[in-house]
C-alpha positions as CSV (number, residue, x, y, z in Angstrom):
1,X,-39.0,7.8,-33.6
2,X,-35.8,8.5,-35.4
3,X,-34.9,12.1,-35.1
4,X,-34.8,12.1,-38.9
5,X,-38.6,11.7,-39.0
6,X,-39.9,14.8,-37.4
7,X,-43.6,14.0,-38.0
8,X,-46.4,16.3,-37.0
9,X,-48.3,14.4,-34.4
10,X,-51.5,16.5,-34.2
11,X,-52.6,17.9,-37.5
12,X,-51.3,17.4,-41.1
13,X,-49.4,20.3,-42.4
14,X,-48.5,18.6,-45.8
15,X,-50.4,16.5,-48.3
16,X,-49.2,14.0,-50.9
17,X,-49.2,16.7,-53.6
18,X,-46.8,18.8,-51.5
19,X,-44.2,16.2,-52.2
20,X,-44.7,16.1,-55.9
21,X,-42.3,18.3,-58.0
22,X,-44.7,18.7,-60.9
23,X,-42.4,17.0,-63.4
24,X,-44.0,14.1,-65.3
25,X,-42.0,10.9,-64.9
26,X,-40.7,9.6,-68.2
27,X,-40.4,5.9,-67.4
28,X,-41.8,3.4,-69.8
29,X,-45.5,2.6,-69.4
30,X,-45.9,-0.2,-66.8
31,X,-42.5,0.4,-65.1
32,X,-42.4,-0.7,-61.5
33,X,-40.7,2.6,-60.5
34,X,-44.0,4.4,-60.8
35,X,-45.2,2.4,-57.8
36,X,-42.0,3.2,-55.9
37,X,-42.3,6.9,-56.3
38,X,-46.0,6.9,-55.4
39,X,-45.1,4.8,-52.3
40,X,-42.4,7.4,-51.4
41,X,-45.0,10.2,-51.7
42,X,-47.3,8.3,-49.3
43,X,-44.5,7.6,-46.9
44,X,-43.4,11.2,-46.8
45,X,-47.0,12.3,-46.3
46,X,-47.5,9.9,-43.4
47,X,-44.2,11.0,-41.8
48,X,-45.2,14.7,-42.4
49,X,-41.6,15.6,-43.1
50,X,-40.8,19.1,-44.1
51,X,-39.7,19.0,-47.7
52,X,-36.8,21.3,-47.1
53,X,-35.5,19.0,-44.4
54,X,-35.3,16.0,-46.8
55,X,-32.5,15.2,-49.2
56,X,-33.0,12.5,-51.9
57,X,-29.8,11.3,-53.4
58,X,-29.5,9.0,-56.4
59,X,-26.9,7.6,-58.8
60,X,-27.5,6.8,-62.5
61,X,-30.2,4.7,-64.0
62,X,-33.9,4.6,-64.6
63,X,-34.6,4.5,-60.9
64,X,-32.2,7.3,-60.2
65,X,-34.5,9.8,-61.9
66,X,-36.6,9.9,-58.8
67,X,-35.1,13.1,-57.2
68,X,-36.5,15.1,-60.1
69,X,-40.0,13.9,-59.3
70,X,-40.0,14.7,-55.6
71,X,-40.3,18.2,-54.1
72,X,-37.4,17.9,-51.7
73,X,-33.7,18.7,-51.9
74,X,-32.2,16.3,-54.5
75,X,-28.9,15.4,-56.1
76,X,-28.4,13.1,-59.1
77,X,-24.8,11.9,-58.6
78,X,-22.3,10.0,-60.8
79,X,-22.8,6.3,-61.4
80,X,-22.5,4.2,-58.2
81,X,-21.6,7.1,-55.9
82,X,-24.9,7.9,-54.2
83,X,-23.9,6.3,-50.9
84,X,-20.7,8.5,-50.3
85,X,-22.5,11.6,-51.4
86,X,-25.5,10.9,-49.1
87,X,-23.1,10.1,-46.3
88,X,-21.5,13.5,-46.7
89,X,-24.9,15.2,-46.7
90,X,-25.9,13.4,-43.5
91,X,-22.7,14.2,-41.6
92,X,-22.8,17.9,-42.7
93,X,-26.5,18.2,-41.9
94,X,-27.5,15.6,-39.3
95,X,-31.0,17.0,-38.9
96,X,-31.7,16.3,-42.6
97,X,-33.6,13.1,-43.5
98,X,-31.4,11.5,-46.2
99,X,-33.0,9.0,-48.6
100,X,-31.0,7.2,-51.3
101,X,-32.7,5.9,-54.4
102,X,-31.0,3.6,-57.0
103,X,-31.1,0.4,-58.9
104,X,-29.4,-3.0,-58.6
105,X,-26.7,-2.1,-61.1
106,X,-25.9,1.3,-59.7
107,X,-25.8,0.0,-56.1
108,X,-24.4,-3.5,-56.4
109,X,-22.1,-3.4,-59.5
110,X,-20.1,-0.2,-59.9
111,X,-21.3,1.1,-56.5
112,X,-21.1,-2.2,-54.6
113,X,-18.0,-1.4,-52.7
114,X,-19.7,1.3,-50.7
115,X,-22.4,-0.9,-49.3
116,X,-20.5,-2.9,-46.6
117,X,-18.9,0.3,-45.2
118,X,-22.1,2.3,-44.9
119,X,-23.7,-0.8,-43.3
120,X,-20.9,-1.3,-40.7
121,X,-20.9,2.4,-39.9
122,X,-24.7,2.3,-39.5
123,X,-25.1,5.8,-41.0
124,X,-28.5,7.1,-40.3
125,X,-30.2,7.1,-43.7
126,X,-32.5,5.0,-45.9
127,X,-31.5,3.3,-49.2
128,X,-34.4,2.3,-51.5
129,X,-33.0,-0.2,-54.0
130,X,-35.2,-0.8,-57.1
131,X,-34.2,-4.2,-58.4
132,X,-35.4,-4.9,-61.9
133,X,-32.7,-7.5,-62.6
134,X,-31.6,-5.7,-65.8
135,X,-29.8,-2.6,-67.0
136,X,-32.9,-0.8,-68.4
137,X,-31.6,2.7,-69.2
138,X,-28.8,1.4,-71.4
139,X,-31.1,-1.0,-73.3
140,X,-31.2,-4.3,-71.5
141,X,-27.8,-5.6,-70.5
142,X,-27.2,-8.2,-67.8
143,X,-27.2,-6.8,-64.2
144,X,-25.7,-8.2,-61.0
145,X,-29.0,-9.7,-60.0
146,X,-30.0,-11.2,-63.4
147,X,-30.8,-14.9,-63.1
148,X,-28.8,-17.6,-64.6
149,X,-29.4,-18.4,-68.3
150,X,-31.1,-15.1,-68.9
151,X,-30.7,-13.9,-72.5
152,X,-29.9,-10.2,-72.7
153,X,-28.1,-7.9,-75.2
154,X,-24.8,-8.8,-73.5
155,X,-25.6,-12.5,-73.0
156,X,-27.3,-13.6,-76.2
157,X,-26.7,-17.3,-75.3
158,X,-27.8,-16.9,-71.7
159,X,-26.1,-15.7,-68.5
160,X,-23.4,-17.9,-66.9
161,X,-23.1,-15.7,-63.8
162,X,-24.6,-16.5,-60.4
163,X,-26.8,-13.6,-59.4
164,X,-26.2,-11.5,-56.3
165,X,-28.8,-11.8,-53.5
166,X,-29.2,-8.3,-52.2
167,X,-31.0,-9.2,-49.0
168,X,-28.4,-11.9,-48.1
169,X,-25.6,-9.4,-48.8
170,X,-27.3,-6.8,-46.6
171,X,-27.6,-9.3,-43.8
172,X,-23.9,-10.4,-44.0
173,X,-22.9,-6.7,-44.1
174,X,-24.8,-6.1,-40.8
175,X,-27.4,-3.6,-42.2
176,X,-29.5,-2.8,-39.1
177,X,-32.9,-2.6,-40.9
178,X,-33.8,-4.7,-44.0
179,X,-37.2,-4.8,-45.7
180,X,-38.4,-6.1,-49.0
181,X,-41.4,-4.8,-51.0
182,X,-43.0,-5.2,-54.4
183,X,-43.5,-2.1,-56.6
184,X,-47.1,-3.2,-57.4
185,X,-48.1,-3.2,-53.7
186,X,-47.9,0.5,-53.0
187,X,-49.7,0.4,-49.6
188,X,-47.2,-2.1,-48.2
189,X,-44.2,-0.4,-49.8
190,X,-45.2,3.0,-48.4
191,X,-45.3,1.4,-44.9
192,X,-41.9,-0.2,-45.3
193,X,-40.3,3.0,-46.5
194,X,-41.9,4.8,-43.5
195,X,-40.5,2.2,-41.1
196,X,-37.1,2.5,-42.7
197,X,-37.0,6.2,-42.3
198,X,-38.1,6.0,-38.7
199,X,-35.4,3.5,-38.0
200,X,-32.4,5.0,-36.2
201,X,-29.6,3.7,-38.3
202,X,-28.9,2.5,-41.9
203,X,-32.0,1.0,-43.5
204,X,-32.3,-0.8,-46.8
205,X,-35.5,-1.3,-48.7
206,X,-35.2,-3.9,-51.4
207,X,-37.9,-3.3,-54.0
208,X,-38.8,-5.9,-56.6
209,X,-39.5,-3.5,-59.5
210,X,-39.9,-5.4,-62.8
211,X,-38.8,-3.9,-66.1
212,X,-41.7,-4.6,-68.5
213,X,-39.8,-3.2,-71.5
214,X,-37.0,-5.8,-71.4
215,X,-38.7,-8.5,-69.4
216,X,-42.3,-8.2,-70.5
217,X,-45.6,-8.0,-68.7
218,X,-45.6,-11.8,-68.1
219,X,-42.5,-11.3,-66.0
220,X,-44.3,-8.6,-64.0
221,X,-47.2,-11.0,-63.3
222,X,-44.8,-13.7,-62.4
223,X,-42.9,-11.5,-59.9
224,X,-46.2,-10.4,-58.4
225,X,-47.2,-14.0,-57.7
226,X,-43.7,-14.7,-56.3
227,X,-43.8,-11.8,-53.8
228,X,-45.6,-13.0,-50.6
229,X,-46.0,-11.0,-47.4
230,X,-44.2,-12.4,-44.4
231,X,-46.6,-13.8,-41.7
232,X,-46.8,-11.2,-38.9
233,X,-48.0,-13.7,-36.4
234,X,-44.9,-15.9,-35.9
235,X,-42.0,-14.3,-37.8
236,X,-39.4,-12.6,-35.6
237,X,-37.4,-9.9,-37.6
238,X,-34.8,-9.8,-34.8
239,X,-33.8,-13.4,-35.4
240,X,-30.9,-13.2,-37.9
241,X,-30.8,-16.9,-38.6
242,X,-34.5,-16.8,-39.6
243,X,-33.8,-13.7,-41.7
244,X,-31.1,-15.6,-43.6
245,X,-33.5,-18.4,-44.3
246,X,-36.0,-15.9,-45.7
247,X,-33.3,-14.2,-47.8
248,X,-32.0,-17.5,-49.2
249,X,-35.5,-18.6,-50.3
250,X,-35.4,-17.6,-54.0
251,X,-38.5,-19.5,-55.0
252,X,-40.6,-17.1,-52.9
253,X,-39.7,-13.5,-52.3
254,X,-41.1,-12.7,-48.9
255,X,-42.0,-9.1,-48.4
256,X,-42.1,-7.1,-45.2
257,X,-39.6,-6.3,-42.5
258,X,-37.0,-9.1,-42.8
259,X,-34.5,-8.0,-40.1
260,X,-34.0,-5.2,-37.6
261,X,-31.6,-4.5,-34.7
262,X,-30.7,-1.5,-32.6
263,X,-27.1,-0.3,-32.3
264,X,-25.2,3.0,-32.2
265,X,-25.2,5.0,-35.4
266,X,-22.2,6.6,-37.2
267,X,-23.6,10.0,-36.3
268,X,-23.7,9.1,-32.6
269,X,-20.2,7.8,-32.6
270,X,-18.8,10.8,-34.5
271,X,-20.5,13.0,-31.9
272,X,-18.9,11.1,-29.1
273,X,-15.4,11.3,-30.6
274,X,-15.9,15.0,-31.3
275,X,-16.7,15.5,-27.6
276,X,-13.5,13.7,-26.6
277,X,-11.3,15.7,-29.0
278,X,-12.8,19.2,-28.4
279,X,-14.2,19.0,-24.9
280,X,-16.0,22.2,-24.1
281,X,-13.8,24.2,-26.5
282,X,-15.2,25.9,-29.6
283,X,-12.9,25.7,-32.6
284,X,-13.2,27.6,-35.8
285,X,-11.4,26.9,-39.1
286,X,-9.2,29.9,-38.5
287,X,-8.1,28.6,-35.1
288,X,-7.1,25.2,-36.6
289,X,-5.2,26.8,-39.4
290,X,-3.4,29.2,-37.1
291,X,-2.1,26.2,-35.1
292,X,-0.2,25.1,-38.2
293,X,1.0,28.7,-39.1
294,X,2.5,29.1,-35.6
295,X,4.8,26.0,-36.1
């Protein structure tokens, strides 16, 4: 198991309620994000993580409200900057389980430039992306994952932009663990989040989380039918070619673990470099500053 996920193997010390902050979520009725936060509660409960050893980092948007609803350390950052803040937390406190929560706009529009770099570094943390294919908090504008011809407040005659494919991008960026879930299937989603946290490296959980306010309940039902679990019997998540085939299939959104591989993490590599630089010596900030003062 990933050293992030320090689960109690014998008896349960925490229950689901221990991970609830007590604040009532203020999402719209029927929002998919309710399913995501409940899946997160279940995953934390199954992992038996100590709440004070978990940090939940988010950006800006409907989905980014999640840190306020979970009884762990949390930080609501500026728009699109959850990844660098979370990376700093992980490097400063390697023993902390770091989970990022955000939406398709926060993570793949203004914050899209951070994704390839956290992926190639393989920083040991989990990113839950709640994809509702719309900007919900700011009243229904076109998002990076909105489909062609979609009419929104910013595209009254229909979108002419090709949507981003989050899973395909993650594969091309070499994210070492990629899964997709549906917000309406809390049981499967909780399992996927758990697997992502247990993975030693950067993991991305793409969650289809429909916005019923700006897309309607019919859209929720349509996405529910479109999300189909991957067959466990013959699908190999270590086969990247097959993973790309799954990702590029936009008629069916296959859910489950789409891709996974094992490679060194950024935390491991930094530790190795630190050992080469410092050796057995112990340095303090004063020691380093004094080197410059002596020149």
